[in-house]
N, C-alpha and C positions, 0 to 999 in steps of 0.2 A: 501585191506582187505574188506570182506563183512560181515557185522554183523547184527543181529536182535536185536531190542530194544523193550522191553515190559514194561508196567507199573509195573509189579511185580519184575522187575530186573532180573539179570542173574540166570539161573538155570543150574547147571552143576558142573563139577569137580573143586576142589580147585586149585588155582595156587600156585606153590612153587618155591622159589628161593633158591638153595642150593649151597654153596661154599665149598672150600677145608677144612674149619674149622670144618666140621661135626665130623670127626674122624682123628686121626693122619695119615699122608701120609707115606707110606712104599714103599721100592723098589718093583717094579713090578706093582704099581698103574698106571692105564691108566688115563691120564689127558689131558686137553686142555690148551695150552699155547698161549699167544698173539704172533702173527707172525709179525716180523719186517724185515724179510730178503727176503721171496719169494713172497710177495705181497698178500698173503692170510690174512684173518682177524684172524683166529685161526688155529692152527695146532695140530693134535693129536700126543701124545708122551707117552713113558713109562718111569716112574721114575727109574733111576739107583742108584742114591745116593743122600743123603741129608746133607746139611751143616746147622745145627740148629742155629749157631752163626750168620752167614751171611744171614739167612733166604732165602737160595737159594737151588735149586735142579739141578742136572745134569740129563738131560732127553735124551732118544734115539728116534730119528724120525723113520718113516717107511722106509726111505732110508738108515738107519744105521748111519746117522750123529748124532753128539751129540751137545746139546745146554745147556747153563746155563740159568735158568729162576728164576724169583722172586717167592718164595713160596706163597706169599700172593695173587698173581694174577692167580694162577692155578685154574681150574675148573674141577670137576670130569667128567669122561665119563660114559655114560650109557652102558649097555651090548648090543652088536649087536644082531639084530633079523634077522634070516634067514627063508625064506619060500621057499619050493621046487619050486613053480611055479613063484616066483618073485625074488629069490636070496636075497641079502642084502636089507632089507627094514626098514621102520620105522612105528611107531604107527600112527593110523589115528586121534588121539586126543592128542595134545601136552601136555595137562594138566595131562595126565596119565604117563608122563615120571617121572622116579625117581628123576633125576636131571634136572630141568627145568631152563635153562639159554640160553644166546645168541648162543654159539656154537652148543648146542644140537638142538636148534630150527632151525638154518641154516642147520645143518646136516640132520635133519629129513625132512625138506622141499626139500632139494636137492635129497635125496634118493627117495622120492615119485615122484618128478618131472621127474626123469630119467626113471620111468616106466609109465609115462603119467597119474599119479595120481596128478592132479593139485589142488585138493581141500583137505584141511586139517583143522580139527576142533581144536580150542583152547578154550575148554569150550563152551560158548554160541556164540563164534565168529568163523566165517568161513574165513580162509585165502585162497586166490586164487592167483595162479601164472599164468601169461599169457603165454600159450604155443606157441603163434604166429604160430599156425598151426591148422588144423582141426583134432580132435580126433574122430575116427569112433565110432558111437553108443553112444557118451557121452550124447546127448540131444534128442535121438530118442523117449524115453519113460518117462512118468512121474512116480514118485514113487507111491506105494500103498497109499491109503487114510489114513491107519493106520500105525503108525511107526512099523518097524520090528526090530528084533535083528540084531546086527552087520551090520547095513546099512553103506555103504561107504559114506563119506562126499560128499555133492553135493549142489549146489545152489538151486536146486528144494526143498531140505529138509528145507532150511531156509524159502523159499516161502510157503511151506506146513505148517510150524509151525505158520507163520503169518496168513495164511488163517484159520487155526483151531481156533486161538484165536479170529479172527474176527467173525467167524460163531458160535462158541460154547460159547464164553464168551462175545460176543458183545463188544469187546474192540478195541480201536484204536491201530493200529500197524504201525510201520515204519521200513523199511529196509534201513539202512544207508550204502551206498556204497562209499568208499573213497580209495584213493591210489595215487601214483605218476602218472604223465602223461604217457599214454601208458600202464598202468597196466591192462586195460580191463574193466574199470568201465561201459562204455556205453554198451558193449555187455552183461555184467552181468545184467544191468538194463533191457535189452530186455528179458533175460531169466526169470527174476522175474515177469515181466509184462505178459509174455506169459503164465506162470503157473497160475497167479492170474486171468487173464481175462478168461482163459479156464475153470478154476474151477467155477468161478462166473457164466459164461455162462451156465454151466451144472445145476446150482442150480435152484430151482423153482422161486426164487426171481428175476432172470434175464431172465426168459422165460415166461413172463406173457402178452406178446403182447403189451407192452407199449413202445417198441422201445429201451429198455435198452440194449438188445443184440447188436443192431446196434452201440450203444455208445461204447461198449467194443471193437468192431472191429475197431472203429475209433481211439481208444487209440493207438493201434499198427500202424494204417495207418498214424498217425501223424508223426512217426519217420522220414521217408524220407524227409518230408518237413522241420522239425526243423533241421535235420542234414545238409541239403543243405544250409540253411541260417545261421546256428550256429556252424558248424564244419569246420575244416581246417586241412591241412597237416602240422605237425611240424616235427622237426628232430627225434622225438621219435615215432610218431604215424601218420599214413596216414589219420586217421579219428578221430582227437582229438576234443572233445567237448570244444568249447571256450566260454561256458556259463554253468551255473549250472541250474538244473531243479528239481523241486519237483512235482511229479505226485501223485495226490490223486484220489482214488476210494471211492466215498462217499456212505454211507449206512444209513439206518434208521431201528431201531429195531421195529418189529411188533410182539408183544408177545415175544416168544423165538426165533424168526426167523429174520435173517438180510435180508433186502430188498435193493438191489443195486439201487441207484438213478441216479447218474451222476458222471462225472469225471472232473478234472481240472488240469491244468499245470501252475505252477508258475516258472518264470525264474529269474536268478540272474547273474549279473556281465558279461554281454556280452563284450568280448574283442574288444572294438571299435577301438583301435589303429591299429589293424591288417588290417583294411580297407585301411589305408593310408601308413602304414609302414610294409613291409614284409621282414623278415630276409632271408638271403641266405639259400638255401636248404629247404625253407618252402613255403607254399602257403597261399593266402588269402582265403576267404570263398568259399566253393565248387561251389555255384551258379554262380559265375562269370565265372569259367572255364567250367561249364556245358553249359551255354548259348553260350559261344564262340564255344565249340565243336559241339553243336547241329546245330548252324548256318552253320558251315563248312560241316557237314555230311548230314544234312537233308534239307538244303536250308533255305533261308531267310524268308520264309512264313510258316515254319513248325508249325502245329497245330494252324494256324491263329494268330501266335504271331509275334511281330515286331523284329525278329532276325536279320534284316538288320542293327540294331543299334550296333551289335557286330562284331568285327574282331578277329584276332588272339590275344591271351593274351599279346604278346609282344608289341602290338600297344598301350597298355594302360599303362600310367606312373606307376600307383599303382601296376599293376601285373608284370611289367618288372623289378621290383627291385629284383626279385629272378629268377634264371634260372630254378627253379623247376616248370614245367608246367604240364607235363603228369605223371600220377601215374600208375605204373604197376598193382596195385591192383584195379584200378577203370577204368570204361569206362564212361567218363564224359557225352558223348552224350546220352547213354542209361539211365544214372542216371538222366539226365534232364527230360526225359519222365516220370520216376518214380516220380520225384518231382511234375510234373504237374498233374499226376494221383492222388497224395496225396492231392494236392490243390482241385481237383474236389471232392474227398472224404470228404473234410472239408467244402464243400458247397461254395467254391469260384467260382464265375461265370466266364464265358469266358471273359467278359468285364473287370472284376477285374484282371484276370490273365494278360491281355494285359497291364493294367496300372501298375501292379507290376513289370513286365519285363521292362517297360519303366523307372521306378524308379531305378531298378538295373542298367540299362544302364546309367542313369543320374549320378549315383554315380561314375562310371568309367570315364565318360566324364568330370566330375568336375576336376578330377586329371589331365586331358589333357588341361585345360584352361591355356593359357600362360599369364604371367604377366610380365610387364617391368616397369622399373623406368624412369620417365620422369619429369624433372623440380621438383625434390624432392618429387614427389608423384607417385603413382602407376597407371598404365594404362592397360586396357584390350582391345586388338584389337576387335572392334565390329563385324568384318566379320569373326572371327575365327569360324571354323566349330563346334568344341566342345562346345564353348560358346553358339552358336546359338541353338544347340541341347538341352543343359541343360535348356535354357530359354523356349524352345518349350515343352520339355517333362514335365517340372514342372509347366507350365502355368504361368510363371513369366515374366513380360515385361523386355526386354533386358536392358533398361535404369535403371530400379529399381534394377536389379540383379548386373549390373556393379557398380552402386553406393554403393550397400551394401557390395561389396567385397573391395572397395577402400576408403571408408570413415567411420568415426565413428561419431555417434550422441552424442553431448555433451549437457547435460541439465544444464543450469545455474539456472533456476527456472521453475516453472510449466508452465510459459508462454514464457520463453526465451530459445531457443535451437538453436544450429548451428552445421554444419557439419565440421569435422576436417579430413584432408587427412591422410591416413595411409601410412607407409613406405612399401617398397616392402616385407620385412620380415614379417611385421604385416599382410599384405594382403594374403601372402602365408599361414601363420598360420591360418587365418580365413577361407581360402578355404578348408584346411584340416579338420578343425573343422566342417565345413558345411557338408562335405562328411560323416564324422563319425556320426554326428547327424541325417542326413537323413536316413542312413542305419539303425541306431539304432531304429528310429521311425518306419521304415518299419518292422523291426523284431518284435517290440512290437505289431504292428498291426496284423501280422500273428499269433502271439501267442494268441491275443484276438480272432481272427477268429476261431482258433483251439478250444479255450475254449467255444466259442459260439456253436460250433458244438458238443462239449462233454457235454453240459449242460443237455441234455435229456429232457424228458417231464413227468417224474414221479412226481405226486403230493405228498406233504408231508402229512403223517398221524399223525403228532404230536408225533411220538415216539422218542426214544433215538437216537441221532446223533453220528456217529463215522465213521472212515475211515481207509483205508489201504493206506499207502504212501510209495513211493520209492524216496529217495534222491540221485541224481546223480550229483556230483559237481566235477569240475576238481581238481586234486590232487596237492600236493606240487610240486612247480616248481623251478628248478635251472638250468638256461641256461648259455651260455657263457656271454651273456649280459642280465642283469635283470633290469627292469625298474619299473615304478609305478604300472603297471598291475600285475607284479609278487608279489610285496609287498602286494597288495590287496588280491590276490589269496592265498598267503601263510598265511596272517593274517586270512582269512576265515578258512583255514585248521588248524591253531592254535586253533581256537574256536572249531572246530570239534574234534581235538585231546583232548582238555580239556573235552568235553562231553564224549568221549571214556574213558578217564582216570577215570572220575567220575563214569561212568556206570560199568566199569569192576573192577577197583582197589578199589574204595571206598566202593562199595557194598560188595566186597569180604572181605574187612577189617571188616565190620560189621558182616559178617557171621563168620569170624574167632573168633571175640570177643564173639558172642552168643554161639559158641561151645567151648569156653574156650581153643582155640588153640593159643599157644604162637608163635608170629611171629614178626620179626623186620620190622616196617613200616617207619623207618627213611629215607629210600631211595625212598619213594613214588614219582613217576614221575609227578610232577606238573609243568605246564607251565604258571601259572598266571602271573609271573613276565614278561614274554615275551609279553603277551596280554596287560598288563598295560603300558609297554614301548611304544607299538605301538598306543594304543587307549585311555589311561587314559585321563579324562577330564581336569585335572589340568595341566599336562605337559607330552606330548607324541609326537611321530613322527608326527601323524596326526594333533594334535593341533598346533604344530610349523609350519607345512606346511600351514594350514589354515591362521595362523597369518601372514606368509610371503606373502601369496596371497593377503591379504588385504592392504599391504603396497604399496604406489605409485611406489616406486623404488625397490620392492622386486625382488630377483633373486634366481636361483637355487644354485648359489655359496654361497650366504649369508645363504640360508637355511641349506646347509650341514655344514657350519661353526658353526651354532647354534646347530646342532645335535652333532657335535664333542665336543663342550663346555658343553652341557647339560648332555650328557651320557658318558662322558669320563671315569668315574669310574664304569659304569654299566657293570656287567660281561657278559651281553647278547649283548653288543654293542662293535664293534671293529672299530677303526680308521684306515684308510689306507693312510698314509702320501704320498705314491707314486702316489696315485690317488686322487687329490684334490677335485674331484666332486663325490666321492663315499663314501659309508659307508657299514659296514657289520652288519648283525643281526645273532646271533647264535640261530637259530630256534630249536624247539624240534627235527626236522628231520635233522638238519645240518646247517652249516654256509653258508649264501648266501650274496654275494656282490651286492649292488644296485648302479647303475649309476643314479645320480639325474638329468641328462640332461632332460629337458622338464617335470620335475615333476610338476611344477607350472601350465604349460599350460594344462597338462592332468587333473590336479585336478580341475581347473576352467572350462576348455572346454566350453568357452563362445562363443556364436554366434555373439553377438552385436545386438543392437536394430534395426539397418537398415536391417540386414539380417533377423531378426525375422519378421519385417514388410513386407519384400519382400515375405517371405513364406506365411504370412497371406493373401497376395494379390493373391495367386495362384488361377487359374481358373480350376485346375485339380481336379476331384472328389476324387481321392485317396489321394492326398496331403491334401485336406480339411478334409478327414476322419481321417487321422493319426494325424492331428493337433487337431481335436476335441477330439480324444482319449487322447492325451497328456494333454489337458486342464482338462478333467475329472479326470485324474490321479492326477494332481496337486491340484484339488479341494478336492478330497476325501482323498488324502494322501496315496493312495495305488493303485495298478494296477486295472483298471476297468474291472473286470471279471464278468461273470454272477453269480448270487447268488448261493451259495453252502451251503448244509446242514452243520451244526456245525460251521457256521461262524458268526462273528459279522459284523455290518455295517462297510464298509471300507475294507473288505476282510481279517481282522485279525482273526487268529485262536483263538478259546476260550482256556483259559488256562487249563493246566492239561489234555489235550486230548492225549498226548503222554507220 
């Protein structure tokens, strides 16, 4: 779903939930009944007879069959709408339905989807259904600057409303884009940004010779770069964003006019585990496959880059864990060139591009470093090709790198320290953590470079600061195997769902009360209990996990047993006796089973002191730069991005801006 949020709250039609209790049911009434036989959720039927004592009805289906249904679970049907040019269709705004409930919402969306109308309003909210195809003419033209009568719902209209509030009211605006994986959030984000940047570029404030027009172009140009390093193929989506991002277009009010100043991108929750663990029928991050494909098609010195470091994806341990290598929808070699062009547009020099590609190669070769157990400790063959390459590419001496992988530094006191050998399993775990940390640091460095390029050169005039923002974050996930990453992602979506509930339902409640409209609010959809179970400071899934990580002999098995004991009577928690390492959370969007294997490892994700020291000793300029960036972040407590209007020190948004 794509929705617009404004400080003034929702403006639009009232939501109504109507059940069968409005007036007595009579034979001939068209109703929806819950379907338990054909696999549909709801099925339309006509009431034939009623048994008041048993509270049941006998209803006739479209195919002539009869069913007995519970009278209290029936929902009334709306009158069908026919149009000569479209046939059976549905209203463009769900809030105008006489009976607004789940089956009518599903029916309306399906009818519109069948005639390529993928956008449907629900008051101030825009619902989008991914067509998984191109619809001719859908995005060729922007809508008129002034709203017209009977406009078809469209994502450009949401962007236009946000732009109008920015330019006319000088108000901060945010377009929140959320939905399940594969729902089309990333493409929707692109359409919103295309509209906003185009309109801002036409305005006087962005065409004053200060370079702001160039910044707007760079906002769109940054997409291929961030997608290459932050997107991957999943079972649901060939180009799934595996990180969240908040894109800000910053303005300053000068009199009654907005002046565009700069842009910035904040990122969240990069899925680091995908670097070392790839599920079958999925892929790791696009950049790995792009580099391999470019080396094979264009040669090992293409664009002056060290593509000789790449072979076929199957030759790398991390990439060989899935058979999914080539995507029908992507030409990885061509996309590699697009990624490099985007780097150039962000001001990344040729020398830096070389070093970035070297670090990308180093991540893959880390996974190929062999480890073997010898005399109760781990050993790395010093002449191994991948080990030597990693040492060379990262500028770390081989002896220091080997020691960092196979020993732990134990501190007895400030002056007394000694090295303790690691087991094979511990060394392998440390190797995977190193690969994840290195790639994550590289990703953060690229985001920083993008923000540096988007900072602009417009000087502040001391006017009111405000912004237009677009939040694109991965949606609710429910896979065959769900781990710590899915719990974090789904928790983030619970928080977004709560914001959505408060925005739409609670504000509508106030409106009902102001207008003296009687409505039953007892079934208000609130998910605060789920959020508390996951995050509450006193006792929650996260606090119990942190507690287990602090124990010397903590384990994933002990953690799940504590969960079972603590939340045994919680209605949002479900124990799975047949799966001793699993638990289920009944989320707002559905029940998800989580496998706790490696929960502790992923939560801590520690490198170890020796490995940190090895990285600090690097003689490579890029490694030094990304480590400096990391230190700045730890010192400031926030991502070190260029100063942005409307921001506090440390990069925090001023309160009440959205």
